[in-house]
C-alpha positions in Angstrom: 119.7 90.1 117.7 119.9 93.6 116.2 119.8 95.2 112.8 122.1 98.5 112.4 123.6 97.2 109.0 122.5 98.0 105.8 123.4 97.0 102.5 124.9 94.2 100.3 129.0 95.3 98.9 128.3 98.7 100.2 127.6 98.7 103.5 127.3 101.1 106.5 126.5 100.7 110.0 125.1 103.4 112.4 125.1 104.5 116.0 124.2 106.6 118.7 121.0 107.9 120.4 119.2 111.4 120.0 120.7 112.7 123.3 123.7 110.7 123.4 127.3 112.5 123.1 127.4 111.6 119.2 126.0 110.1 116.8 128.0 108.1 113.7 128.5 105.6 111.1 130.9 103.0 109.6 130.9 102.7 106.1 132.6 99.6 104.5 133.2 98.7 101.1 133.9 102.0 99.6 136.3 101.6 96.2 140.0 103.3 97.0 141.0 106.0 95.6 137.8 108.4 95.5 138.4 111.6 96.5 136.1 112.6 99.7 136.4 115.3 101.8 134.5 116.5 104.8 132.8 119.1 103.5 131.8 116.7 100.5 129.6 115.0 103.3 129.2 118.3 104.9 127.1 119.7 101.7 124.5 116.6 102.1 124.4 117.0 106.1 123.4 120.6 105.6 120.6 119.8 104.1 118.6 117.8 106.8 120.0 119.7 109.6 117.6 120.8 112.4 117.0 124.7 113.2 117.3 125.9 109.8 113.7 127.6 109.1 110.7 128.2 111.1 108.8 125.1 109.3 111.3 122.6 111.4 112.0 121.9 114.7 114.2 124.5 116.5 116.7 121.8 117.8 120.0 123.8 116.8 122.7 121.1 115.5 125.9 122.2 113.6 125.8 118.4 112.4 129.8 119.1 111.3 131.2 115.8 110.6 134.6 114.5 111.3 136.6 111.7 109.3 138.6 108.9 112.1 139.4 106.5 109.6 139.4 105.4 105.8 140.3 108.5 104.1 144.3 109.2 103.5 145.5 112.6 101.8 141.9 113.2 100.9 141.1 109.8 99.1 139.4 106.6 100.6 142.0 103.8 101.2 139.6 100.9 100.4 139.1 100.5 104.0 136.4 100.9 106.6 135.6 105.0 107.0 134.0 105.9 110.4 132.4 109.0 110.8 131.3 111.2 114.1 128.6 113.6 114.5 128.7 115.1 118.0 125.3 116.0 119.8 125.2 119.8 121.2 121.7 121.1 121.6 120.2 118.3 123.9 116.9 119.1 126.3 116.8 116.1 128.3 114.4 117.7 130.4 111.6 118.4 128.0 111.4 114.6 128.5 111.6 114.4 132.1 107.5 114.6 132.9 106.6 112.2 130.0 109.5 109.7 130.7 106.9 107.0 131.8 104.4 107.4 129.3 104.3 105.9 125.7 103.9 108.4 123.2 101.1 107.6 120.7 102.6 107.1 117.1 105.9 106.7 118.5 107.9 103.2 118.8 107.9 104.1 122.5 105.6 101.3 123.4 107.5 98.5 121.1 110.9 99.4 121.9 109.9 98.9 125.6 108.2 95.7 124.8 110.6 93.8 123.2 113.7 95.2 124.7 112.3 96.0 128.4 114.1 99.6 128.7 114.4 102.5 126.4 116.3 105.7 126.5 113.0 108.5 126.6 115.3 111.4 126.0 114.2 111.8 122.6 113.5 109.0 121.8 117.0 107.5 121.6 117.7 105.1 119.0 114.3 105.4 117.6 114.8 108.8 117.1 115.4 110.9 113.5 118.5 112.1 114.5 119.7 108.8 113.3 119.3 109.6 110.0 122.0 112.3 109.7 124.2 109.5 109.6 123.1 107.7 106.6 122.8 110.9 104.6 126.7 111.2 105.9 127.4 107.1 104.4 125.1 108.3 101.1 127.5 111.2 100.8 129.9 108.9 100.3 127.9 106.5 98.0 126.8 109.7 95.7 131.1 110.5 95.5 131.7 107.3 94.2 128.7 107.2 91.7 129.6 110.5 90.4 133.0 109.5 89.8 132.2 105.9 88.5 129.6 107.2 86.0 130.2 110.7 85.5 128.7 114.1 84.9 124.9 112.4 83.8 124.3 110.8 87.1 122.2 112.8 89.3 120.0 111.9 92.6 117.6 114.8 93.3 114.8 114.7 95.6 111.8 117.0 96.6 108.8 117.1 98.7 105.6 116.9 96.0 102.6 116.7 98.7 102.4 118.8 101.6 99.8 117.4 104.0 96.2 118.0 101.9 98.3 120.0 99.3 99.7 118.4 96.2 101.9 120.4 93.4 102.3 120.2 89.4 105.2 118.0 89.1 105.5 118.6 85.2 106.6 122.1 87.1 109.7 119.6 88.9 112.3 122.4 88.5 115.9 121.3 90.1 117.8 124.8 90.8 114.1 125.7 92.7 114.0 122.7 94.7 117.9 123.7 96.1 116.5 127.5 96.5 113.7 126.9 99.0 113.3 125.6 102.5 110.5 123.0 102.0 112.3 121.5 98.9 109.2 122.0 96.6 109.6 121.4 93.2 107.0 123.7 91.4 107.2 127.6 92.4 103.6 128.6 92.1 102.5 126.9 94.9 105.1 127.8 97.9 103.4 130.7 99.2 100.6 128.4 99.8 102.5 125.7 101.5 104.1 127.9 103.6 101.4 129.9 104.7 99.3 126.3 105.3 102.2 124.7 107.4 102.8 127.9 109.4 98.6 127.4 110.6 99.6 123.7 111.4 102.5 124.6 113.3 100.5 127.6 115.1 97.9 125.1 116.3 100.3 122.7 117.5 99.3 120.1 115.3 101.3 118.0 112.5 100.8 117.0 109.1 102.5 114.1 106.8 104.0 114.4 103.1 105.0 112.8 100.2 108.6 113.0 98.7 109.7 112.0 95.5 113.6 110.8 94.9 114.7 110.6 91.2 117.8 109.1 89.9 119.0 109.8 86.1 122.1 109.0 84.4 121.7 105.1 85.9 123.0 102.6 83.5 120.8 99.4 82.2 121.5 96.4 84.0 121.6 97.4 88.0 119.5 95.0 89.9 119.5 91.1 90.0 116.2 89.0 90.1 114.9 87.3 92.2 115.6 88.1 95.6 118.0 91.5 95.3 115.7 93.4 92.6 116.7 97.0 92.9 113.0 97.8 93.2 112.9 95.8 96.2 115.9 97.2 97.6 114.6 100.7 97.2 111.6 100.0 98.5 113.4 98.5 101.9 115.5 101.6 101.8 113.0 103.8 101.8 110.5 102.0 104.4 113.6 102.1 107.1 113.6 106.2 107.1 111.6 107.2 110.3 107.9 108.0 110.0 107.6 106.2 106.0 104.4 104.5 105.6 104.7 103.6 101.9 106.7 103.4 98.9 105.6 103.6 95.4 108.4 102.9 92.2 106.9 104.7 89.6 103.4 104.8 89.3 102.9 102.4 92.0 99.8 102.1 93.6 97.8 103.8 90.6 99.1 101.1 88.6 96.3 99.3 89.6 93.7 102.1 88.1 95.3 101.7 84.3 94.4 99.7 81.4 97.5 97.6 80.0 97.6 99.6 76.9 97.9 103.0 79.5 100.4 100.9 81.9 103.3 99.4 79.5 106.2 101.8 78.5 106.2 101.3 74.7 109.9 101.0 73.0 111.7 102.4 70.3 115.0 103.0 68.8 116.1 106.4 68.0 119.3 106.3 66.1 121.6 103.7 68.2 119.7 104.9 71.4 116.9 103.4 72.6 113.6 105.2 74.1 110.9 104.7 76.1 107.3 107.0 75.8 106.6 107.0 79.3 107.9 105.4 82.5 105.2 103.9 84.4 107.9 101.5 85.7 110.0 103.9 87.2 112.8 103.2 85.5 113.0 99.5 86.8 111.7 96.2 84.7 112.2 93.0 86.3 114.2 94.1 89.2 116.8 95.3 87.0 117.0 98.7 85.8 116.2 99.8 82.3 118.3 102.8 81.8 115.6 105.2 82.2 115.0 107.7 85.0 114.4 106.0 88.3 111.6 107.7 90.1 110.6 106.5 94.0 108.4 108.1 96.0 107.5 107.5 99.5 104.7 108.8 102.1 105.7 110.3 105.5 103.2 110.1 108.5 102.5 112.9 110.7 104.9 114.1 113.2 104.0 112.0 116.6 105.0 114.5 119.0 101.7 117.2 119.2 100.2 119.2 121.8 96.9 118.0 121.7 96.4 115.6 124.4 96.2 112.1 123.2 95.3 108.9 125.5 98.0 106.5 126.1 99.4 104.1 129.0 102.3 104.2 131.3 105.3 101.7 131.2 102.8 100.4 134.3 99.9 99.6 132.4 97.9 102.4 133.4 95.3 104.8 131.4 96.9 108.0 131.5 97.4 111.2 128.6 99.9 112.9 127.4 100.8 116.4 125.7 104.5 116.1 124.1 106.1 119.4 124.6 109.7 120.6 123.3 110.9 120.7 119.8 109.5 119.1 117.2 109.0 119.6 113.5 105.3 120.3 112.2 106.1 118.2 108.8 109.0 115.6 109.5 109.0 114.9 105.7 110.8 117.9 105.0 113.9 116.6 106.4 113.1 113.3 104.8 114.4 114.9 101.5 117.8 114.3 101.9 117.5 111.0 103.8 115.7 109.8 100.8 118.2 111.4 98.6 121.1 109.7 100.5 119.4 106.0 100.5 118.6 106.2 96.8 123.0 107.0 96.1 123.3 103.8 99.2 121.2 101.3 96.8 122.3 102.3 93.6 126.3 102.1 94.5 125.5 98.6 96.4 124.0 97.6 92.9 126.5 99.2 90.8 129.2 97.3 93.0 127.5 94.0 92.7 126.7 94.1 88.8 130.3 94.8 88.3 131.3 91.8 90.2 129.0 89.4 88.1 129.0 90.8 84.8 131.9 93.2 83.7 
């Protein structure tokens, strides 16, 4: 039994390994007559591809996507859309000396225990390389949503905390996020973040991050009680991303510290428009979108591949130690931003299609 497919009406199945010849996905459920070009998908892939700055892994991949099916004369046909991305810059030799050892913090041990075999080259299927495929699927979901919901619809993600350093989210600036390599929304903190991350990289260690993804222009009514709540599916989507260890919807865990008065998002009408005084609910009430901005944040653990020697065991059960060399992100959370955006788009489109099927 294997689970490589995500979604209900809008579904995608990813395939491939980190050091295999290619990775890709098959997208099923895309409505017909949506304008889709390879360049639309490439824009999103370019956000997460490695080797773009000194703050990420130096593995060089073009992440050039090819559409193999499901698009004719620039428009979706309603049939499965098959996408392929060829791997080019694999250095499998980096893993030869540790192929029998389980890297602490990675899924080496659990994959081996489950399957009795594992691709040790870059982690194989457990590698974050897989996420390029879901970013491609998310790009298609984004095109559909923009077509159906119009210009008001927008999904934007950012890094709101880098290791021990947070930022002022009240200074959130969409345009600035696009312009800096750390996806930071707060211009005043960027220099400190850069200095901090370079010191982490120089020491051979790593740090975690918190990513926040915001969706605007989402109509009320998306989501279904009880077992297909919008926030439930968003949480599952974000938790499916490599290295994610926690998810908040709106105020999330902080809600436990608020009083009922503080936490309630008061409602009022102004003219013909319904408004809220706050958004602790993150734009979702009872599992259904309220029309407010949908806000999801998730925590990404520090990159497990570090230069420091750590205790572990090998596949024969012997105690040993390991130091992971090669090319790794000092903070894998940075490149998780476009992945979070992609998963948000995929979930929103899935629920949009389900809502239309039942209610309109």
